[in-house]
C-alpha positions as CSV (number, residue, x, y, z in Angstrom):
1,X,69.5,231.5,145.1
2,X,67.3,229.7,143.6
3,X,66.4,225.5,144.6
4,X,66.8,223.2,143.0
5,X,63.5,220.5,143.6
6,X,64.3,217.5,143.7
7,X,62.2,214.2,142.1
8,X,59.1,212.9,144.5
9,X,60.4,209.1,146.1
10,X,57.5,208.6,147.2
11,X,56.7,208.5,143.1
12,X,59.0,206.0,143.0
13,X,58.0,203.6,145.3
14,X,57.4,199.5,145.3
15,X,53.1,199.4,145.6
16,X,53.6,196.9,148.8
17,X,56.2,199.8,151.0
18,X,52.7,203.0,149.3
19,X,50.1,200.7,150.9
20,X,52.5,201.5,154.4
21,X,51.5,204.8,153.5
22,X,48.3,204.7,152.6
23,X,47.4,202.8,155.2
24,X,48.6,205.5,157.8
25,X,47.1,207.9,156.0
26,X,43.8,206.3,156.3
27,X,43.7,206.2,159.7
28,X,45.2,209.0,161.1
29,X,44.8,212.8,161.0
30,X,46.9,214.4,158.5
31,X,46.3,217.9,157.4
32,X,46.3,216.7,153.6
33,X,42.8,216.3,151.1
34,X,44.2,213.2,149.2
35,X,46.7,211.1,150.2
36,X,48.4,212.1,146.6
37,X,48.4,215.6,148.2
38,X,50.0,213.9,151.8
39,X,53.0,212.5,150.1
40,X,54.5,215.7,148.6
41,X,53.1,217.8,151.2
42,X,56.1,214.9,152.7
43,X,58.6,215.7,150.8
44,X,58.5,218.9,150.5
45,X,58.9,218.6,154.8
46,X,62.2,217.0,153.8
47,X,61.1,213.0,154.8
48,X,62.5,210.5,152.9
49,X,59.9,206.8,152.7
50,X,62.9,205.7,155.0
51,X,61.4,207.9,157.9
52,X,57.9,208.0,156.7
53,X,58.4,203.7,157.3
54,X,59.8,204.0,160.0
55,X,57.5,205.8,162.3
56,X,54.4,204.1,160.7
57,X,57.3,200.5,162.3
58,X,57.3,202.5,165.3
59,X,53.8,203.5,165.9
60,X,52.1,199.7,164.8
61,X,54.7,198.9,166.9
62,X,54.3,200.7,170.2
63,X,51.3,198.7,171.7
64,X,49.9,201.3,173.8
65,X,53.2,202.6,173.9
66,X,54.2,206.4,173.3
67,X,52.8,207.8,169.8
68,X,52.7,210.5,167.7
69,X,50.7,212.4,165.5
70,X,53.2,213.8,163.6
71,X,56.5,213.5,162.0
72,X,57.8,217.1,164.0
73,X,56.0,215.3,167.3
74,X,58.8,211.8,166.3
75,X,62.0,213.6,165.5
76,X,61.5,216.2,168.4
77,X,61.0,213.0,170.9
78,X,64.3,211.4,168.8
79,X,66.0,214.2,169.7
80,X,66.0,214.4,173.5
């Protein structure tokens, strides 16, 4: 069975939302070299913009509480 490629929802985000993700990318230690590759990677990992923005918001409001370096780490924590 062939997989149907879906459009990357990160390509259609408003600039203010993209800026939030871009700032997080610049602060973080991600496996992608460029922001564009980072967005593509998020999509390939089946992340949606709302999930990514929620993770970023959670990390920025944690005030010294638990932080997560990857979305997988965060999702595993949520599922505990």
